[in-house]
C-alpha positions in Angstrom: -49.5 22.8 5.1 -47.3 24.9 2.9 -43.8 24.2 1.6 -42.4 27.0 3.9 -44.1 25.3 6.9 -42.7 21.9 5.9 -39.2 23.3 5.4 -39.4 24.9 8.8 -40.2 21.6 10.6 -37.6 20.6 13.1 -35.9 17.1 12.9 -37.9 14.3 14.7 -36.5 11.4 16.7 -39.4 9.0 15.8 -42.0 8.8 13.0 -44.3 11.9 13.4 -47.5 12.9 11.7 -48.3 16.5 11.0 -51.9 17.2 10.0 -53.2 19.9 7.7 -55.4 22.6 9.4 -57.6 23.1 6.4 -58.2 19.6 5.0 -59.0 17.0 7.7 -57.1 13.8 7.4 -54.4 15.2 5.1 -51.0 14.7 6.7 -47.2 14.8 6.3 -45.3 11.9 7.9 -41.7 12.8 8.9 -39.0 10.2 9.6 -36.0 10.6 12.0 -33.6 10.6 9.0 -35.4 13.5 7.3 -37.6 11.7 4.8 -41.1 13.0 4.5 -44.3 11.5 2.9 -47.7 12.9 2.1 -50.7 10.9 3.0 -54.4 10.7 4.1 -56.0 9.3 7.2 -59.7 8.3 7.1 -62.3 5.9 8.5 -63.3 2.9 6.4 -67.0 2.5 6.9 -69.5 4.3 9.0 -70.4 4.5 12.7 -68.2 4.0 15.8 -66.9 0.7 14.5 -65.3 2.2 11.5 -61.6 1.4 11.3 -59.1 4.3 11.1 -56.7 3.8 8.2 -53.9 5.7 6.6 -52.7 5.6 3.0 -49.6 7.3 1.6 -49.7 9.5 -1.5 -46.1 10.4 -2.5 -42.8 11.5 -1.1 -42.4 15.2 -0.2 -40.6 16.7 -3.2 -42.3 14.6 -5.8 -45.5 16.5 -5.3 -46.0 20.1 -4.2 -48.2 20.7 -1.1 -51.0 21.9 -3.5 -50.6 18.8 -5.7 -50.6 16.5 -2.7 -53.7 18.2 -1.2 -55.5 17.8 -4.5 -54.7 14.1 -4.5 -55.8 13.8 -0.9 -59.2 15.4 -1.8 -59.7 12.8 -4.5 -59.0 10.0 -2.1 -61.2 11.4 0.6 -64.0 11.9 -2.0 -63.7 8.2 -2.9 -64.0 7.3 0.8 -67.2 9.3 0.9 -68.5 7.1 -1.9 -67.8 3.9 0.1 -64.4 3.0 -1.2 -61.4 2.0 0.9 -58.1 3.3 -0.7 -55.8 1.5 1.7 -57.5 -1.9 1.0 -57.4 -1.2 -2.7 -53.7 -0.3 -2.5 -53.0 -3.5 -0.5 -54.8 -5.6 -3.0 -53.0 -4.0 -5.9 -49.7 -4.5 -4.0 -50.3 -8.3 -3.8 -50.2 -8.4 -7.6 -46.9 -6.5 -7.7 -44.0 -7.9 -9.6 -40.5 -7.9 -8.0 -39.4 -5.2 -10.5 -42.2 -3.0 -9.2 -41.4 -3.8 -5.6 -37.8 -2.7 -6.2 -39.0 0.6 -7.6 -41.3 1.1 -4.5 -38.4 0.1 -2.2 -36.2 2.7 -4.0 -38.8 5.4 -3.3 -40.0 4.5 0.2 -37.9 1.6 1.7 -34.2 2.5 1.6 -33.7 2.9 5.3 -31.0 1.5 7.7 -32.4 -1.6 9.4 -29.9 -2.1 12.2 -27.6 -0.2 14.5 -27.8 3.3 16.0 -28.9 4.7 12.6 -31.9 2.3 12.3 -34.8 4.1 10.6 -32.6 6.7 9.0 -32.2 6.9 5.2 -29.3 5.1 3.6 -26.3 7.1 2.6 -26.7 8.1 -1.0 -23.7 6.0 -2.1 -25.0 2.9 -0.2 -28.5 3.4 -1.7 -27.0 3.7 -5.2 -24.9 0.5 -4.8 -27.9 -1.4 -3.3 -30.3 -0.5 -6.0 -27.7 -1.1 -8.7 -27.2 -4.7 -7.4 -30.9 -5.3 -7.3 -31.6 -3.9 -10.7 -28.6 -5.7 -12.3 -29.1 -9.1 -10.7 -32.5 -9.5 -9.1 -34.7 -7.7 -11.7 -33.3 -9.6 -14.7 -33.8 -13.0 -13.1 -36.9 -12.5 -10.9 -38.3 -9.1 -12.0 -41.3 -10.4 -13.9 -42.4 -12.8 -11.0 -45.2 -11.7 -8.7 -43.7 -11.2 -5.2 -46.3 -13.3 -3.5 -45.2 -16.3 -5.7 -41.5 -16.1 -4.9 -40.5 -18.8 -2.4 -37.3 -20.0 -0.7 -36.6 -22.4 -3.6 -36.7 -19.5 -6.1 -34.2 -17.6 -3.9 -31.8 -20.5 -3.8 -31.9 -20.9 -7.6 -31.4 -17.1 -7.9 -28.3 -17.2 -5.8 -26.9 -20.1 -7.7 -27.5 -18.3 -11.0 -25.8 -15.1 -9.8 -22.9 -17.1 -8.5 -22.6 -18.9 -11.9 -22.4 -15.5 -13.6 -25.7 -15.5 -15.5 -26.2 -11.8 -14.8 -22.7 -10.7 -15.6 -22.3 -8.3 -18.4 -20.0 -5.7 -19.9 -21.9 -3.2 -22.0 -20.8 0.1 -23.6 -23.3 2.8 -22.8 -21.5 5.9 -24.2 -18.3 7.2 -25.7 -16.4 6.8 -22.3 -18.9 4.9 -20.2 -19.6 1.2 -19.6 -21.8 -0.9 -17.4 -19.8 -3.8 -15.9 -21.7 -6.3 -13.8 -19.7 -9.1 -12.2 -21.4 -12.2 -10.9 -19.8 -14.8 -8.6 -20.2 -15.9 -5.0 -19.4 -12.5 -3.5 -22.0 -10.7 -5.7 -24.6 -13.4 -4.9 -24.1 -13.0 -1.1 -24.4 -9.2 -1.3 -27.5 -9.2 -3.5 -29.4 -11.8 -1.5 -28.9 -9.6 1.6 -30.3 -6.7 -0.4 -33.2 -8.8 -1.6 -33.9 -9.9 2.0 -34.2 -6.2 3.0 -36.7 -5.7 0.1 -38.8 -8.6 1.2 -38.7 -7.4 4.9 -40.0 -4.0 3.6 -42.7 -5.8 1.7 -43.7 -7.8 4.8 -44.0 -4.6 6.8 -46.2 -3.1 4.1 -48.5 -6.2 4.1 -47.5 -7.1 0.5 -46.1 -10.6 1.5 -46.7 -12.7 4.5 -43.2 -13.9 4.9 -39.6 -13.2 3.8 -38.5 -16.1 1.6 -34.8 -15.2 2.1 -35.1 -15.9 5.8 -35.7 -19.7 5.2 -33.7 -20.1 2.0 -30.6 -22.3 2.3 -28.2 -19.6 1.1 -25.1 -18.1 2.5 -25.4 -14.4 3.3 -22.0 -13.7 4.8 -18.4 -14.2 3.6 -16.6 -14.1 6.9 -14.0 -11.6 5.6 -13.8 -10.1 9.1 -11.7 -13.1 10.1 -8.9 -11.9 7.8 -6.3 -9.5 9.2 -2.6 -9.0 8.6 0.1 -10.4 10.9 2.9 -8.0 11.7 5.2 -9.8 9.2 2.6 -9.2 6.5 2.4 -5.5 7.6 6.2 -5.3 7.2 5.8 -6.6 3.6 3.1 -3.9 3.1 5.4 -1.2 4.3 8.2 -2.5 2.0 5.7 -2.4 -0.9 4.9 1.3 -0.1 8.6 2.2 -0.1 9.2 0.3 -3.4 6.3 1.9 -5.2 7.3 5.3 -3.9 10.7 4.7 -5.4 9.0 3.8 -8.7 7.2 7.1 -8.8 3.7 6.0 -7.8 1.3 8.8 -6.9 2.1 9.8 -3.3 -1.6 10.6 -2.7 -2.5 7.0 -3.2 0.3 5.7 -1.0 -0.5 8.1 1.8 -4.1 7.2 1.7 -3.1 3.5 2.0 -0.7 4.3 4.8 -3.4 6.1 6.8 -5.8 3.2 6.2 -3.2 1.0 7.9 -2.4 3.4 10.7 -6.0 4.5 11.6 -8.3 1.7 10.8 -10.6 4.2 9.1 -12.9 3.1 6.3 -11.9 3.8 2.7 -13.6 7.1 2.0 -13.2 8.3 5.5 -9.5 8.8 4.5 -9.7 9.3 0.8 -12.4 11.9 1.3 -10.9 13.5 4.4 -11.2 17.2 4.7 -8.6 19.5 6.5 -11.5 20.8 8.7 -11.9 17.3 10.1 -8.4 17.1 11.5 -7.8 18.4 15.0 -4.0 18.4 15.2 -3.9 19.9 18.7 -6.0 17.2 20.3 -4.9 14.4 18.0 -8.4 13.7 16.7 -10.4 13.1 13.5 -13.8 14.7 13.7 -15.6 13.1 10.8 -18.7 15.1 9.9 -20.6 12.3 8.1 -19.2 8.8 8.5 -21.1 5.5 7.9 -22.5 5.9 11.4 -23.0 9.7 11.3 -20.7 12.2 13.0 -17.8 10.3 14.5 -14.8 11.3 16.6 -11.6 9.2 16.2 -8.4 9.4 18.2 -5.3 9.7 16.0 -2.0 8.0 16.8 1.2 9.9 16.6 2.3 7.8 13.5 -0.8 8.8 11.6 -0.4 12.5 12.6 3.2 12.3 11.4 2.0 11.2 7.9 -0.6 14.0 7.8 2.0 16.6 8.7 4.0 15.7 5.6 1.2 16.5 3.2 1.1 20.0 1.7 -2.2 21.7 1.7 -3.8 22.8 -1.6 -5.5 26.2 -0.8 -8.0 25.6 -3.6 -9.4 22.4 -2.1 -11.0 21.5 1.2 -9.7 17.9 0.8 -6.5 16.5 2.2 -6.2 14.4 -1.0 -7.8 16.6 -3.8 -8.6 15.1 -7.2 -6.2 15.5 -10.0 -8.9 17.4 -11.9 -12.3 18.7 -10.7 -13.5 19.7 -7.3 -13.8 16.2 -5.6 -11.3 14.1 -3.8 -8.7 11.7 -5.2 -10.0 8.4 -6.5 -6.9 6.9 -7.9 -6.2 4.6 -4.9 -8.6 2.2 -6.4 -6.3 1.6 -9.4 -3.1 1.6 -7.3 -4.2 -0.7 -4.4 -4.0 -3.8 -6.7 -0.3 -2.9 -7.4 0.3 -2.5 -3.6 -1.1 -6.0 -2.7 0.7 -7.6 -5.7 4.0 -6.0 -4.7 3.5 -7.1 -1.1 2.3 -10.6 -2.2 -0.9 -10.2 -0.2 -3.5 -11.7 -2.5 -7.1 -11.1 -1.6 -6.3 -8.3 0.9 -8.6 -5.3 0.7 -8.4 -1.8 2.3 -11.0 -3.0 4.8 -8.6 -5.8 5.9 -6.4 -3.0 7.2 -9.3 -1.9 9.4 -9.6 -5.4 10.9 -5.8 -5.4 11.3 -6.0 -2.3 13.5 -8.7 -3.9 15.6 -6.9 -7.2 16.0 -3.6 -5.5 16.8 -5.3 -3.4 19.4 -6.9 -6.4 21.1 -3.8 -8.6 20.8 -1.6 -6.0 22.4 -3.9 -5.7 25.4 -6.0 -2.6 24.6 -9.5 -2.6 26.2 -12.4 -3.3 23.9 -13.8 0.1 24.7 -10.7 1.8 23.5 -10.5 -0.4 20.4 -14.1 0.6 19.6 -13.2 4.3 20.1 -10.2 3.9 17.7 -12.4 2.3 15.0 -15.4 4.5 15.5 -17.8 1.6 16.2 -21.4 2.6 16.9 -24.1 0.0 17.5 -26.9 -0.5 20.0 -24.8 -2.5 22.4 -21.5 -0.7 22.1 -22.8 2.9 22.1 -23.4 2.8 25.9 -20.0 1.1 26.4 -18.1 3.8 24.5 -20.2 6.8 25.7 -18.0 7.5 28.7 -14.6 6.7 27.1 -12.3 9.7 27.7 -10.6 11.0 24.6 -7.1 11.1 26.2 -6.9 7.4 27.0 -8.4 6.6 23.6 -5.8 8.8 21.9 -3.0 7.1 23.9 -4.3 3.7 22.8 -4.3 4.9 19.2 -0.7 6.0 19.7 0.3 2.5 20.9 -1.6 0.7 18.2 -0.4 2.9 15.3 3.1 2.8 16.7 3.1 -1.0 16.5 1.8 -1.0 12.9 4.2 1.8 11.9 7.2 -0.2 13.4 6.1 -3.2 11.4 5.8 -1.2 8.2 9.3 0.2 8.8 10.6 -3.2 9.6 11.5 -2.4 13.2 8.8 -4.1 15.2 9.5 -5.2 18.7 9.8 -8.9 19.5 7.4 -8.7 22.4 3.7 -7.9 21.9 1.7 -7.5 18.8 0.7 -10.2 16.3 3.1 -12.8 15.0 
């Protein structure tokens, strides 16, 4: 088991164990998403009745193969002396504090729990936001508590405290950096979902017997998916775009927002769009790494028309390159509040535009399969449904939906069809 051998391993579609040829019991566990973990398999006790157990050592990358093998030898030596490393680890885990559990979750538990990506590692940005919420809210309030002692009542009190702003802070951490933590109902709902995932991970590891978040009387959803724009509101949005363009607002931010409205794509799928992901000839976006992995989206003619107005910067792969540096443009975060203020659409987010595309598609008679193709939905139930959707009908559906929204933004929507 060398680093070269591990690097040469092919991707797996289920958890797979690779055993070392020289040290019996020493293994590397590979996950479908690419994560790898060193560990040891042994028998606890003697004779035919001895139970086979496994214990992990560390993630691949934290220890070299030689370091992991040395740690495995020590564990196997302790087994020869009658010890049970897995039982000892489980007993120690039961004394774990929530802060320690969050650290363990960061190292070994940040995997997608639902959908077609179940079992794959979280996207780096998702992982960073998840751990930040846990460490800024859960750890300050519950971090010193033993996880086996945290019950449903504690979770309910925790949610109330976050909603009341007890974990909110605004601290300067450097010459130009700050840590801003906002509490409130929205933050409480998000972090209790994160905490539920942590306890589910602990339950799978045998650290706790039950997930207290499952029975706590707390609200975990905000029902924002019910919000979408009517075509009259879309018209106000289009008028806001034109007004801000006349005021000299950065055209990158406005074009990003226009494409959110016309495509139903997620925020960074447009903000971070690369020229290589646009297939003008077939009218498609071929996103290399969306929230659900590689994704093909049909583009309506209205969206393609916006893209054709954008001049390409030969020095950047991005459609909307950053004003400085090698990344993509981030300024839409600052300009979006100006857009919704100008359009008088309080509380509307870029994700509302995604729901607007979906609701417009359904209300104008598009099939659910075509709507799913436009939005790039991918889940266990819909994957089979969308698998045989032809790209041409999906693209034509995108044409119809984006045309409806474009007409509304331009103030020329038809009286028949669409939302009212």
